[in-house]
N, CA, C and O atoms as CSV, one atom per row, in Angstrom:
chain,resi,resn,atom,element,x,y,z
A,1,MET,N,N,4.555,23.199,19.786
A,1,MET,CA,C,5.692,21.679,19.671
A,1,MET,C,C,6.974,22.772,18.539
A,1,MET,O,O,6.887,23.446,17.512
A,2,ASN,N,N,8.067,22.381,19.524
A,2,ASN,CA,C,9.563,23.598,18.108
A,2,ASN,C,C,9.360,22.826,17.586
A,2,ASN,O,O,8.831,21.717,17.656
A,3,ARG,N,N,9.894,23.539,16.878
A,3,ARG,CA,C,10.475,23.240,14.546
A,3,ARG,C,C,11.029,22.020,14.767
A,3,ARG,O,O,10.515,21.244,13.962
A,4,ALA,N,N,11.942,21.375,15.559
A,4,ALA,CA,C,12.892,20.464,15.881
A,4,ALA,C,C,11.668,19.159,16.163
A,4,ALA,O,O,12.079,18.170,15.557
A,5,LYS,N,N,10.835,18.963,16.603
A,5,LYS,CA,C,10.102,18.412,17.347
A,5,LYS,C,C,9.300,17.676,16.330
A,5,LYS,O,O,8.988,16.493,16.194
A,6,THR,N,N,8.978,19.213,15.387
A,6,THR,CA,C,7.638,18.552,14.346
A,6,THR,C,C,8.716,18.043,13.062
A,6,THR,O,O,8.375,17.270,12.166
A,7,ILE,N,N,9.668,18.476,13.158
A,7,ILE,CA,C,10.324,17.957,11.777
A,7,ILE,C,C,10.852,16.615,12.263
A,7,ILE,O,O,11.641,16.147,11.443
A,8,ILE,N,N,10.706,15.993,13.126
A,8,ILE,CA,C,10.887,14.523,13.657
A,8,ILE,C,C,9.140,14.024,12.846
A,8,ILE,O,O,9.061,13.415,11.779
A,9,TYR,N,N,8.010,14.443,13.630
A,9,TYR,CA,C,6.855,13.496,13.287
A,9,TYR,C,C,7.099,13.623,12.244
A,9,TYR,O,O,7.568,12.596,11.754
A,10,VAL,N,N,6.965,14.921,11.192
A,10,VAL,CA,C,7.241,14.747,9.965
A,10,VAL,C,C,7.721,13.305,9.173
A,10,VAL,O,O,7.044,12.396,8.694
A,11,ARG,N,N,8.906,13.472,9.240
A,11,ARG,CA,C,10.248,12.164,8.632
A,11,ARG,C,C,9.267,11.332,9.344
A,11,ARG,O,O,8.327,11.086,8.588
A,12,VAL,N,N,9.113,10.771,10.579
A,12,VAL,CA,C,8.820,9.484,11.118
A,12,VAL,C,C,7.162,9.299,9.947
A,12,VAL,O,O,7.136,8.390,9.118
A,13,SER,N,N,6.433,9.892,10.036
A,13,SER,CA,C,5.427,9.733,8.764
A,13,SER,C,C,5.862,9.641,7.950
A,13,SER,O,O,5.908,8.413,7.875
A,14,TYR,N,N,6.513,10.149,6.729
A,14,TYR,CA,C,6.917,9.542,5.874
A,14,TYR,C,C,8.010,7.647,5.617
A,14,TYR,O,O,8.139,6.696,4.847
A,15,TRP,N,N,8.510,8.236,6.978
A,15,TRP,CA,C,9.053,6.574,6.458
A,15,TRP,C,C,8.308,5.440,7.290
A,15,TRP,O,O,8.942,4.419,7.559
A,16,VAL,N,N,7.003,5.573,7.703
A,16,VAL,CA,C,6.134,4.567,8.402
A,16,VAL,C,C,4.849,5.001,7.584
A,16,VAL,O,O,3.703,5.088,8.025
A,17,GLY,N,N,5.238,5.225,6.447
A,17,GLY,CA,C,3.902,5.229,4.929
A,17,GLY,C,C,5.315,4.611,4.539
A,17,GLY,O,O,5.396,3.399,4.340
A,18,ALA,N,N,6.344,5.373,4.437
A,18,ALA,CA,C,7.381,3.682,3.728
A,18,ALA,C,C,7.183,2.631,3.556
A,18,ALA,O,O,6.775,1.997,2.583
A,19,VAL,N,N,7.455,2.395,4.477
A,19,VAL,CA,C,7.591,0.648,5.630
A,19,VAL,C,C,6.210,-0.113,4.882
A,19,VAL,O,O,6.126,-1.077,4.121
A,20,ILE,N,N,5.478,0.543,5.312
A,20,ILE,CA,C,4.515,-0.273,5.599
A,20,ILE,C,C,3.877,-0.346,3.689
A,20,ILE,O,O,3.357,-1.374,3.254
A,21,ASP,N,N,4.059,0.874,2.847
A,21,ASP,CA,C,3.608,0.564,1.708
A,21,ASP,C,C,4.414,-0.834,0.844
A,21,ASP,O,O,4.141,-1.608,-0.074
A,22,ALA,N,N,5.425,-0.595,1.693
A,22,ALA,CA,C,7.022,-1.762,1.032
A,22,ALA,C,C,6.736,-3.322,0.873
A,22,ALA,O,O,6.877,-4.257,0.084
A,23,ILE,N,N,6.161,-2.945,2.341
A,23,ILE,CA,C,5.515,-4.223,2.799
A,23,ILE,C,C,4.453,-5.058,2.174
A,23,ILE,O,O,4.527,-6.286,2.140
A,24,VAL,N,N,3.062,-4.093,1.478
A,24,VAL,CA,C,2.009,-3.840,1.222
A,24,VAL,C,C,2.692,-4.872,-0.280
A,24,VAL,O,O,2.191,-5.924,-0.674
A,25,ILE,N,N,3.713,-4.299,-0.776
A,25,ILE,CA,C,3.531,-4.734,-1.838
A,25,ILE,C,C,3.660,-6.518,-2.182
A,25,ILE,O,O,3.139,-7.070,-3.150
A,26,ILE,N,N,4.496,-7.199,-1.105
A,26,ILE,CA,C,4.650,-8.457,-1.053
A,26,ILE,C,C,3.150,-9.320,-0.971
A,26,ILE,O,O,2.950,-10.304,-1.682
A,27,PRO,N,N,2.414,-8.937,-0.260
A,27,PRO,CA,C,0.900,-9.577,-0.913
A,27,PRO,C,C,0.046,-9.602,-2.390
A,27,PRO,O,O,-0.669,-10.447,-2.929
A,28,MET,N,N,0.466,-8.328,-2.735
A,28,MET,CA,C,0.369,-7.749,-3.815
A,28,MET,C,C,1.003,-8.392,-4.933
A,28,MET,O,O,0.205,-8.452,-5.868
A,29,LEU,N,N,2.185,-8.927,-5.227
A,29,LEU,CA,C,2.826,-10.004,-6.077
A,29,LEU,C,C,2.241,-11.540,-5.479
A,29,LEU,O,O,1.758,-12.483,-6.106
A,30,SER,N,N,2.402,-11.432,-4.555
A,30,SER,CA,C,2.148,-13.389,-4.253
A,30,SER,C,C,0.781,-13.562,-3.598
A,30,SER,O,O,0.378,-12.862,-2.668
A,31,PRO,N,N,0.233,-14.373,-4.063
A,31,PRO,CA,C,-1.435,-14.238,-3.865
A,31,PRO,C,C,-1.233,-15.836,-3.153
A,31,PRO,O,O,-2.323,-16.408,-3.158
A,32,SER,N,N,-0.871,-16.118,-2.955
A,32,SER,CA,C,-0.146,-17.030,-1.580
A,32,SER,C,C,-0.019,-16.360,-0.266
A,32,SER,O,O,-0.377,-16.885,0.789
A,33,VAL,N,N,0.571,-15.027,-0.383
A,33,VAL,CA,C,0.760,-14.557,0.771
A,33,VAL,C,C,-0.834,-13.880,0.853
A,33,VAL,O,O,-1.599,-14.182,1.770
A,34,ALA,N,N,-1.185,-12.983,-0.175
A,34,ALA,CA,C,-2.254,-12.279,-0.192
A,34,ALA,C,C,-3.740,-13.130,0.380
A,34,ALA,O,O,-4.738,-12.582,0.848
A,35,GLY,N,N,-3.576,-14.244,0.225
A,35,GLY,CA,C,-4.829,-15.627,0.582
A,35,GLY,C,C,-4.458,-15.592,1.882
A,35,GLY,O,O,-5.312,-14.946,2.490
A,36,THR,N,N,-3.441,-16.040,2.745
A,36,THR,CA,C,-2.992,-16.294,4.314
A,36,THR,C,C,-3.127,-14.617,5.143
A,36,THR,O,O,-3.315,-14.444,6.348
A,37,VAL,N,N,-2.969,-13.558,4.105
A,37,VAL,CA,C,-3.191,-12.601,5.085
A,37,VAL,C,C,-4.387,-12.265,5.358
A,37,VAL,O,O,-4.876,-12.149,6.482
A,38,PHE,N,N,-5.174,-12.006,3.775
A,38,PHE,CA,C,-6.585,-12.464,3.915
A,38,PHE,C,C,-7.812,-13.197,4.343
A,38,PHE,O,O,-8.982,-12.818,4.300
A,39,GLY,N,N,-7.275,-14.397,4.790
A,39,GLY,CA,C,-8.378,-15.567,5.227
A,39,GLY,C,C,-8.726,-15.938,3.983
A,39,GLY,O,O,-9.736,-16.640,4.004
A,40,ILE,N,N,-8.214,-15.713,2.709
A,40,ILE,CA,C,-8.825,-16.509,1.871
A,40,ILE,C,C,-8.306,-17.911,1.295
A,40,ILE,O,O,-7.367,-17.959,0.500
A,41,SER,N,N,-9.157,-19.338,1.869
A,41,SER,CA,C,-8.323,-19.971,1.472
A,41,SER,C,C,-8.166,-20.468,-0.268
A,41,SER,O,O,-8.718,-19.843,-1.173
A,42,GLY,N,N,-7.484,-21.446,-0.441
A,42,GLY,CA,C,-7.328,-21.614,-1.792
A,42,GLY,C,C,-7.264,-20.276,-2.639
A,42,GLY,O,O,-7.686,-20.521,-3.769
A,43,PHE,N,N,-6.961,-19.206,-2.529
A,43,PHE,CA,C,-7.323,-18.034,-3.704
A,43,PHE,C,C,-5.941,-18.845,-4.466
A,43,PHE,O,O,-5.099,-19.596,-3.975
A,44,THR,N,N,-6.081,-18.457,-5.527
A,44,THR,CA,C,-5.580,-19.052,-7.054
A,44,THR,C,C,-5.761,-17.695,-7.975
A,44,THR,O,O,-5.710,-17.989,-9.169
A,45,PRO,N,N,-5.923,-16.545,-7.781
A,45,PRO,CA,C,-6.333,-15.634,-9.332
A,45,PRO,C,C,-5.601,-16.122,-10.329
A,45,PRO,O,O,-4.594,-16.789,-10.567
A,46,GLY,N,N,-6.784,-15.341,-10.995
A,46,GLY,CA,C,-6.058,-15.572,-12.551
A,46,GLY,C,C,-5.569,-14.557,-12.809
A,46,GLY,O,O,-5.637,-13.530,-12.134
A,47,SER,N,N,-4.725,-14.792,-14.343
A,47,SER,CA,C,-4.516,-13.014,-15.020
A,47,SER,C,C,-4.366,-12.359,-15.169
A,47,SER,O,O,-3.397,-11.677,-15.504
A,48,ASP,N,N,-5.434,-12.260,-14.950
A,48,ASP,CA,C,-6.446,-10.748,-15.082
A,48,ASP,C,C,-5.713,-10.264,-13.669
A,48,ASP,O,O,-4.668,-9.615,-13.627
A,49,TYR,N,N,-6.427,-10.684,-12.602
A,49,TYR,CA,C,-5.759,-10.576,-11.365
A,49,TYR,C,C,-4.372,-9.916,-11.147
A,49,TYR,O,O,-4.103,-8.738,-10.907
A,50,GLY,N,N,-3.498,-11.084,-11.307
A,50,GLY,CA,C,-2.444,-10.650,-11.653
A,50,GLY,C,C,-1.252,-9.425,-11.938
A,50,GLY,O,O,-0.254,-8.929,-11.415
A,51,TYR,N,N,-2.327,-9.296,-13.460
A,51,TYR,CA,C,-1.764,-8.142,-14.148
A,51,TYR,C,C,-1.886,-6.965,-13.370
A,51,TYR,O,O,-1.038,-6.157,-12.990
A,52,ALA,N,N,-3.781,-7.067,-13.120
A,52,ALA,CA,C,-3.848,-5.561,-11.907
A,52,ALA,C,C,-2.929,-5.582,-10.668
A,52,ALA,O,O,-2.555,-4.490,-10.239
A,53,MET,N,N,-2.506,-6.766,-10.016
A,53,MET,CA,C,-1.842,-6.944,-9.035
A,53,MET,C,C,-0.324,-5.826,-8.982
A,53,MET,O,O,0.413,-5.222,-8.203
A,54,ARG,N,N,-0.601,-6.165,-10.677
A,54,ARG,CA,C,1.328,-6.134,-10.607
A,54,ARG,C,C,1.729,-4.293,-11.076
A,54,ARG,O,O,2.773,-3.644,-11.021
A,55,ILE,N,N,0.395,-3.974,-11.498
A,55,ILE,CA,C,-0.146,-2.346,-12.058
A,55,ILE,C,C,0.159,-1.504,-10.615
A,55,ILE,O,O,1.009,-0.618,-10.522
A,56,ALA,N,N,-0.743,-1.985,-9.474
A,56,ALA,CA,C,-0.795,-1.437,-8.502
A,56,ALA,C,C,0.588,-1.669,-7.729
A,56,ALA,O,O,1.037,-0.669,-7.168
A,57,ALA,N,N,1.325,-2.856,-7.624
A,57,ALA,CA,C,2.492,-3.092,-7.048
A,57,ALA,C,C,3.498,-1.731,-7.424
A,57,ALA,O,O,4.178,-1.050,-6.657
A,58,SER,N,N,3.343,-1.635,-8.674
A,58,SER,CA,C,4.439,-0.566,-9.093
A,58,SER,C,C,3.803,0.942,-8.938
A,58,SER,O,O,4.551,1.861,-9.272
A,59,LEU,N,N,2.771,1.206,-8.563
A,59,LEU,CA,C,2.524,1.975,-7.874
A,59,LEU,C,C,2.629,2.617,-6.646
A,59,LEU,O,O,2.763,3.788,-6.292
A,60,MET,N,N,2.477,0.895,-5.755
A,60,MET,CA,C,2.254,1.104,-4.729
A,60,MET,C,C,4.493,1.505,-4.467
A,60,MET,O,O,4.937,2.474,-3.851
A,61,ALA,N,N,5.114,0.711,-4.968
A,61,ALA,CA,C,6.786,1.161,-4.978
A,61,ALA,C,C,6.462,2.294,-5.526
A,61,ALA,O,O,7.077,2.971,-4.703
A,62,GLY,N,N,5.986,3.119,-6.270
A,62,GLY,CA,C,6.350,4.777,-7.054
A,62,GLY,C,C,5.601,5.162,-5.113
A,62,GLY,O,O,6.383,5.186,-4.163
A,63,TRP,N,N,4.621,5.320,-4.989
A,63,TRP,CA,C,4.699,5.813,-3.202
A,63,TRP,C,C,5.624,6.078,-2.892
A,63,TRP,O,O,6.169,7.177,-2.784
A,64,VAL,N,N,6.206,4.265,-2.538
A,64,VAL,CA,C,7.135,4.262,-1.580
A,64,VAL,C,C,8.695,5.426,-1.924
A,64,VAL,O,O,9.341,6.021,-1.062
A,65,PHE,N,N,8.891,5.439,-3.173
A,65,PHE,CA,C,9.980,6.495,-3.320
A,65,PHE,C,C,9.380,8.065,-2.686
A,65,PHE,O,O,9.881,8.874,-1.904
A,66,LEU,N,N,7.956,8.032,-3.506
A,66,LEU,CA,C,7.639,9.535,-2.952
A,66,LEU,C,C,7.487,10.057,-1.604
A,66,LEU,O,O,7.488,11.201,-1.149
A,67,LEU,N,N,7.362,8.955,-1.115
A,67,LEU,CA,C,7.318,9.507,0.772
A,67,LEU,C,C,9.133,9.430,0.884
A,67,LEU,O,O,9.703,10.085,1.757
A,68,LEU,N,N,9.685,8.819,0.191
A,68,LEU,CA,C,11.311,8.939,0.748
A,68,LEU,C,C,11.738,9.922,-0.190
A,68,LEU,O,O,12.914,10.221,0.018
A,69,TRP,N,N,11.169,10.611,-1.256
A,69,TRP,CA,C,11.910,11.960,-1.527
A,69,TRP,C,C,10.959,13.139,-0.830
A,69,TRP,O,O,11.197,14.335,-0.994
A,70,ALA,N,N,9.850,12.637,-0.029
A,70,ALA,CA,C,9.422,14.181,0.888
A,70,ALA,C,C,9.931,14.318,2.094
A,70,ALA,O,O,9.397,15.068,2.910
A,71,ASP,N,N,11.196,13.509,2.417
A,71,ASP,CA,C,11.183,13.408,3.440
A,71,ASP,C,C,12.926,13.974,3.214
A,71,ASP,O,O,13.765,14.378,4.019
A,72,ARG,N,N,12.938,13.838,2.240
A,72,ARG,CA,C,14.360,14.778,1.894
A,72,ARG,C,C,14.333,16.332,2.572
A,72,ARG,O,O,15.245,16.805,3.250
A,73,LYS,N,N,12.620,17.243,2.103
A,73,LYS,CA,C,12.589,17.726,2.409
A,73,LYS,C,C,11.241,18.259,2.960
A,73,LYS,O,O,10.272,18.812,2.440
A,74,PRO,N,N,11.562,17.878,4.206
A,74,PRO,CA,C,9.842,17.054,4.768
A,74,PRO,C,C,8.364,18.164,5.084
A,74,PRO,O,O,7.178,17.860,4.950
A,75,VAL,N,N,9.185,20.012,5.709
A,75,VAL,CA,C,8.583,20.964,5.851
A,75,VAL,C,C,7.567,20.872,4.261
A,75,VAL,O,O,6.375,20.684,4.015
A,76,GLU,N,N,8.684,21.095,3.526
A,76,GLU,CA,C,8.127,22.141,2.416
A,76,GLU,C,C,7.816,21.106,1.100
A,76,GLU,O,O,7.889,21.325,-0.109
A,77,ARG,N,N,7.374,19.678,1.988
A,77,ARG,CA,C,6.862,19.105,0.914
A,77,ARG,C,C,5.928,18.018,2.112
A,77,ARG,O,O,6.029,16.798,2.241
A,78,LYS,N,N,5.130,18.883,2.786
A,78,LYS,CA,C,3.913,18.174,3.828
A,78,LYS,C,C,2.806,18.059,2.656
A,78,LYS,O,O,1.939,17.185,2.654
A,79,GLY,N,N,2.911,18.810,1.902
A,79,GLY,CA,C,1.577,17.991,0.676
A,79,GLY,C,C,1.317,16.953,0.573
A,79,GLY,O,O,0.100,16.777,0.525
A,80,VAL,N,N,1.749,16.317,0.526
A,80,VAL,CA,C,2.686,14.771,-0.090
A,80,VAL,C,C,1.678,14.090,1.438
A,80,VAL,O,O,0.909,13.190,1.102
A,81,LEU,N,N,1.659,14.300,2.344
A,81,LEU,CA,C,0.654,13.890,3.617
A,81,LEU,C,C,-0.849,13.769,3.252
A,81,LEU,O,O,-1.681,12.869,3.364
A,82,VAL,N,N,-0.857,14.570,2.949
A,82,VAL,CA,C,-2.191,15.216,2.417
A,82,VAL,C,C,-2.791,14.665,0.838
A,82,VAL,O,O,-4.018,14.720,0.750
A,83,LEU,N,N,-2.325,14.336,0.052
A,83,LEU,CA,C,-2.276,13.425,-1.279
A,83,LEU,C,C,-2.240,12.035,-0.712
A,83,LEU,O,O,-3.092,11.352,-1.281
A,84,THR,N,N,-1.421,11.205,0.405
A,84,THR,CA,C,-1.292,10.403,1.098
A,84,THR,C,C,-2.631,9.768,1.249
A,84,THR,O,O,-3.142,8.723,0.847
A,85,ILE,N,N,-3.068,10.929,2.079
A,85,ILE,CA,C,-4.518,10.598,2.818
A,85,ILE,C,C,-5.057,10.420,1.950
A,85,ILE,O,O,-5.234,9.263,1.570
A,86,VAL,N,N,-5.642,11.692,1.137
A,86,VAL,CA,C,-6.162,11.398,0.113
A,86,VAL,C,C,-6.092,11.385,-1.605
A,86,VAL,O,O,-5.054,10.724,-1.578
A,87,PRO,N,N,-6.227,11.485,-2.421
A,87,PRO,CA,C,-7.245,9.591,-2.329
A,87,PRO,C,C,-6.245,8.852,-1.605
A,87,PRO,O,O,-6.589,9.113,-0.452
A,88,VAL,N,N,-4.996,7.927,-1.482
A,88,VAL,CA,C,-4.766,7.088,-1.468
A,88,VAL,C,C,-5.323,6.153,-0.032
A,88,VAL,O,O,-5.639,4.965,-0.105
A,89,LEU,N,N,-5.345,6.658,0.756
A,89,LEU,CA,C,-5.632,6.245,2.378
A,89,LEU,C,C,-7.391,5.674,1.981
A,89,LEU,O,O,-8.003,4.607,1.954
A,90,ALA,N,N,-7.695,7.289,1.694
A,90,ALA,CA,C,-9.439,7.369,1.866
A,90,ALA,C,C,-9.444,5.838,0.928
A,90,ALA,O,O,-10.101,4.896,1.371
A,91,GLY,N,N,-8.515,5.659,-0.632
A,91,GLY,CA,C,-9.254,5.045,-1.985
A,91,GLY,C,C,-9.550,3.552,-1.225
A,91,GLY,O,O,-10.575,2.877,-1.317
A,92,LEU,N,N,-7.551,3.072,0.045
A,92,LEU,CA,C,-7.077,1.600,0.243
A,92,LEU,C,C,-8.724,1.807,1.105
A,92,LEU,O,O,-9.547,1.199,0.421
A,93,ILE,N,N,-9.176,2.231,1.918
A,93,ILE,CA,C,-10.395,2.401,3.199
A,93,ILE,C,C,-11.349,1.708,2.131
A,93,ILE,O,O,-11.451,0.482,2.152
A,94,LEU,N,N,-11.997,2.406,1.269
A,94,LEU,CA,C,-13.337,2.011,0.555
A,94,LEU,C,C,-13.268,0.943,0.331
A,94,LEU,O,O,-14.026,0.016,0.618
A,95,SER,N,N,-11.479,1.004,-0.709
A,95,SER,CA,C,-11.837,-0.661,-1.252
A,95,SER,C,C,-11.843,-1.854,-0.310
A,95,SER,O,O,-12.619,-2.800,-0.446
A,96,GLY,N,N,-10.786,-1.738,0.807
A,96,GLY,CA,C,-11.855,-2.687,2.161
A,96,GLY,C,C,-12.630,-2.864,1.892
A,96,GLY,O,O,-12.841,-3.935,1.323
A,97,VAL,N,N,-13.987,-1.618,2.176
A,97,VAL,CA,C,-15.437,-2.118,2.427
A,97,VAL,C,C,-15.816,-2.549,1.492
A,97,VAL,O,O,-16.547,-3.520,1.683
A,98,TYR,N,N,-15.569,-2.112,-0.154
A,98,TYR,CA,C,-15.871,-2.599,-1.233
A,98,TYR,C,C,-15.455,-4.794,-0.987
A,98,TYR,O,O,-16.124,-5.826,-0.955
A,99,ALA,N,N,-14.391,-4.511,-0.911
A,99,ALA,CA,C,-14.038,-6.372,-0.364
A,99,ALA,C,C,-14.832,-7.199,0.522
A,99,ALA,O,O,-15.052,-8.380,0.254
A,100,VAL,N,N,-15.238,-6.676,1.483
A,100,VAL,CA,C,-15.992,-7.185,2.672
A,100,VAL,C,C,-17.249,-6.644,1.944
A,100,VAL,O,O,-17.878,-7.701,1.886
A,101,ASN,N,N,-17.849,-5.956,1.497
A,101,ASN,CA,C,-19.567,-5.851,1.261
A,101,ASN,C,C,-19.524,-6.881,-0.192
A,101,ASN,O,O,-20.613,-7.346,-0.528
A,102,THR,N,N,-18.888,-7.068,-0.636
A,102,THR,CA,C,-18.629,-8.396,-2.026
A,102,THR,C,C,-18.703,-9.906,-1.061
A,102,THR,O,O,-19.323,-10.947,-1.281
A,103,GLY,N,N,-17.803,-9.517,0.061
A,103,GLY,CA,C,-17.694,-11.105,0.636
A,103,GLY,C,C,-16.876,-11.584,0.487
A,103,GLY,O,O,-16.665,-12.614,1.128
A,104,PHE,N,N,-15.628,-10.940,-0.773
A,104,PHE,CA,C,-14.277,-11.582,-0.896
A,104,PHE,C,C,-13.536,-11.687,0.267
A,104,PHE,O,O,-12.793,-12.639,0.507
A,105,ILE,N,N,-13.703,-10.799,0.950
A,105,ILE,CA,C,-12.199,-10.375,2.265
A,105,ILE,C,C,-13.827,-10.223,3.626
A,105,ILE,O,O,-14.794,-9.465,3.558
A,106,GLY,N,N,-13.553,-11.077,4.487
A,106,GLY,CA,C,-13.959,-10.813,5.934
A,106,GLY,C,C,-14.151,-9.914,6.317
A,106,GLY,O,O,-13.417,-9.031,5.873
A,107,ALA,N,N,-15.201,-9.471,7.353
A,107,ALA,CA,C,-15.003,-8.303,7.718
A,107,ALA,C,C,-13.408,-8.346,9.172
A,107,ALA,O,O,-12.474,-7.551,9.274
A,108,GLU,N,N,-13.654,-9.319,9.842
A,108,GLU,CA,C,-12.351,-9.844,10.417
A,108,GLU,C,C,-10.886,-9.474,10.054
A,108,GLU,O,O,-9.989,-8.849,10.621
A,109,GLU,N,N,-11.033,-10.177,8.775
A,109,GLU,CA,C,-9.315,-9.897,8.533
A,109,GLU,C,C,-9.101,-8.495,8.093
A,109,GLU,O,O,-8.064,-7.838,8.184
A,110,MET,N,N,-10.244,-8.146,7.602
A,110,MET,CA,C,-10.336,-6.570,7.473
A,110,MET,C,C,-9.744,-5.727,7.880
A,110,MET,O,O,-9.210,-4.797,7.276
A,111,LYS,N,N,-9.790,-6.086,9.542
A,111,LYS,CA,C,-9.708,-5.089,10.973
A,111,LYS,C,C,-8.393,-4.833,11.016
A,111,LYS,O,O,-7.818,-3.747,11.095
A,112,LEU,N,N,-8.007,-5.814,10.965
A,112,LEU,CA,C,-5.903,-5.073,10.992
A,112,LEU,C,C,-6.040,-3.875,9.917
A,112,LEU,O,O,-5.904,-2.673,10.145
A,113,THR,N,N,-6.354,-4.528,8.635
A,113,THR,CA,C,-6.221,-2.931,7.341
A,113,THR,C,C,-5.962,-2.034,8.366
A,113,THR,O,O,-4.971,-1.498,8.862
A,114,TRP,N,N,-7.768,-2.039,8.611
A,114,TRP,CA,C,-8.819,-0.655,8.557
A,114,TRP,C,C,-7.895,0.399,9.912
A,114,TRP,O,O,-7.611,1.597,9.895
A,115,ILE,N,N,-7.695,-0.419,10.727
A,115,ILE,CA,C,-7.243,0.293,12.433
A,115,ILE,C,C,-5.307,0.377,11.442
A,115,ILE,O,O,-4.552,1.217,11.931
A,116,MET,N,N,-4.821,-0.324,10.410
A,116,MET,CA,C,-3.405,0.529,10.870
A,116,MET,C,C,-3.763,1.814,9.447
A,116,MET,O,O,-3.102,2.831,9.237
A,117,GLN,N,N,-5.061,1.307,8.612
A,117,GLN,CA,C,-4.804,2.664,8.139
A,117,GLN,C,C,-5.600,4.209,8.890
A,117,GLN,O,O,-5.594,5.436,8.796
A,118,VAL,N,N,-6.285,2.974,9.719
A,118,VAL,CA,C,-7.122,4.944,10.185
A,118,VAL,C,C,-5.596,5.514,10.991
A,118,VAL,O,O,-5.285,6.702,11.074
A,119,CYS,N,N,-4.881,4.502,11.465
A,119,CYS,CA,C,-3.554,5.186,12.755
A,119,CYS,C,C,-2.643,6.169,11.512
A,119,CYS,O,O,-2.049,7.196,11.841
A,120,LEU,N,N,-2.664,5.671,10.136
A,120,LEU,CA,C,-2.118,6.439,9.149
A,120,LEU,C,C,-2.618,7.697,8.763
A,120,LEU,O,O,-2.047,8.702,8.341
A,121,VAL,N,N,-3.823,7.436,8.996
A,121,VAL,CA,C,-4.670,8.707,8.665
A,121,VAL,C,C,-4.458,10.105,9.711
A,121,VAL,O,O,-4.330,11.284,9.381
A,122,ILE,N,N,-4.469,9.690,10.631
A,122,ILE,CA,C,-4.376,10.240,11.950
A,122,ILE,C,C,-2.857,10.872,11.946
A,122,ILE,O,O,-2.757,12.081,11.733
A,123,LEU,N,N,-1.641,10.069,12.180
A,123,LEU,CA,C,-0.395,10.224,12.348
A,123,LEU,C,C,-0.060,11.515,10.763
A,123,LEU,O,O,0.414,12.639,10.924
A,124,PHE,N,N,-0.427,10.976,9.506
A,124,PHE,CA,C,-0.176,12.071,8.429
A,124,PHE,C,C,-0.984,13.528,8.945
A,124,PHE,O,O,-0.750,14.599,9.506
A,125,GLY,N,N,-1.953,12.842,8.406
A,125,GLY,CA,C,-2.902,14.423,9.832
A,125,GLY,C,C,-2.563,15.126,10.724
A,125,GLY,O,O,-3.422,15.997,10.861
A,126,PHE,N,N,-1.925,15.217,11.289
A,126,PHE,CA,C,-1.211,15.875,13.246
A,126,PHE,C,C,-0.179,16.071,11.838
A,126,PHE,O,O,-0.445,17.003,11.078
A,127,SER,N,N,0.821,15.300,11.574
A,127,SER,CA,C,1.954,15.595,11.010
A,127,SER,C,C,2.079,17.200,10.592
A,127,SER,O,O,2.610,18.217,11.039
A,128,TYR,N,N,0.941,16.640,9.013
A,128,TYR,CA,C,0.502,18.080,7.900
A,128,TYR,C,C,-0.024,19.227,9.124
A,128,TYR,O,O,0.350,20.392,8.994
A,129,PHE,N,N,-0.710,18.928,10.050
A,129,PHE,CA,C,-1.003,20.227,10.233
A,129,PHE,C,C,-0.295,20.819,11.115
A,129,PHE,O,O,-0.314,22.035,11.302
A,130,THR,N,N,0.682,19.663,11.993
A,130,THR,CA,C,1.751,20.571,12.804
A,130,THR,C,C,3.334,21.517,11.679
A,130,THR,O,O,4.006,22.523,11.909
A,131,ALA,N,N,3.325,20.873,10.937
A,131,ALA,CA,C,4.160,21.441,9.677
A,131,ALA,C,C,3.567,22.808,8.777
A,131,ALA,O,O,4.093,23.779,8.233
A,132,ARG,N,N,2.232,22.318,8.946
A,132,ARG,CA,C,1.653,23.585,8.036
A,132,ARG,C,C,1.848,24.975,9.218
A,132,ARG,O,O,2.232,26.114,8.952
A,133,LYS,N,N,1.472,24.458,10.446
A,133,LYS,CA,C,1.686,25.569,11.525
A,133,LYS,C,C,2.645,26.271,11.218
A,133,LYS,O,O,2.588,27.388,10.703
A,134,LEU,N,N,4.257,25.243,11.717
A,134,LEU,CA,C,5.406,25.716,11.678
A,134,LEU,C,C,5.563,26.922,10.236
A,134,LEU,O,O,5.988,28.066,10.399
A,135,GLY,N,N,5.135,26.375,8.912
A,135,GLY,CA,C,5.533,27.130,8.157
A,135,GLY,C,C,4.468,28.592,7.989
A,135,GLY,O,O,4.525,29.525,7.188
A,136,VAL,N,N,3.621,28.330,8.997
A,136,VAL,CA,C,3.036,29.452,8.686
A,136,VAL,C,C,3.393,30.351,10.035
A,136,VAL,O,O,2.787,31.360,10.395
A,137,GLU,N,N,4.240,29.890,10.525
A,137,GLU,CA,C,4.629,30.593,11.625
A,137,GLU,C,C,5.936,31.435,10.874
A,137,GLU,O,O,5.896,32.603,10.487
A,138,LYS,N,N,7.179,30.428,10.778
A,138,LYS,CA,C,7.833,30.805,9.615
A,138,LYS,C,C,7.393,31.883,9.147
A,138,LYS,O,O,7.909,32.924,9.556
A,139,SER,N,N,6.331,31.944,8.170
A,139,SER,CA,C,6.163,33.147,7.425
A,139,SER,C,C,5.807,34.359,7.749
A,139,SER,O,O,5.822,35.247,6.896
A,140,GLU,N,N,5.438,34.589,8.997
A,140,GLU,CA,C,5.006,35.120,9.788
A,140,GLU,C,C,6.452,36.102,10.575
A,140,GLU,O,O,6.261,37.238,11.011
A,141,HIS,N,N,7.522,35.569,10.621
A,141,HIS,CA,C,8.925,36.181,11.249
A,141,HIS,C,C,9.632,36.931,10.031
A,141,HIS,O,O,10.517,37.770,10.197
A,142,LYS,N,N,9.078,36.481,8.629
A,142,LYS,CA,C,9.799,37.427,7.782
A,142,LYS,C,C,9.638,38.729,7.980
A,142,LYS,O,O,10.239,39.540,7.275
C-alpha cells in the first residue's frame, strides 16, 4: 500500500473512532437514551450511576480529542491506535460481557455494540500495522 493510502486509512480510523466515541457520550449522559439503546425498560439509575457515567463521559470526551490530536500527525502518533485497542476497546468489550453475564443487559442488545467494537479493533489494528510498516520503510531509506 502506498504512503498516501496508508495515511488515509489511519486518518479514517482516528475520525471513525472520534465520531463513535462522541455519539457514545449521549447515552452515557442520558439514562433514558441508554435504557432505549440497551433495551432496559424503566431504567432510572441513582445518583451513584449518574456520577460514574459523568466521569466516564469526561474520559470518553477526552478520548475523542486524543484521536483528533493523533490525526494531526497520523503516522507519527499511530501508537494511539494501539492504546485505543488495548486497554480501551478491550475494556469496553469485557464490560459488555460483564453486563450480559450479570443480566443487566441482554446479549441481543449488546450484539450491535460488540460488532461495532470488533470492527473498530480490526480497523485500528490494520491501520496501525500499515502505518508501522510505512514507518519501517521510511527508516530503511535513510
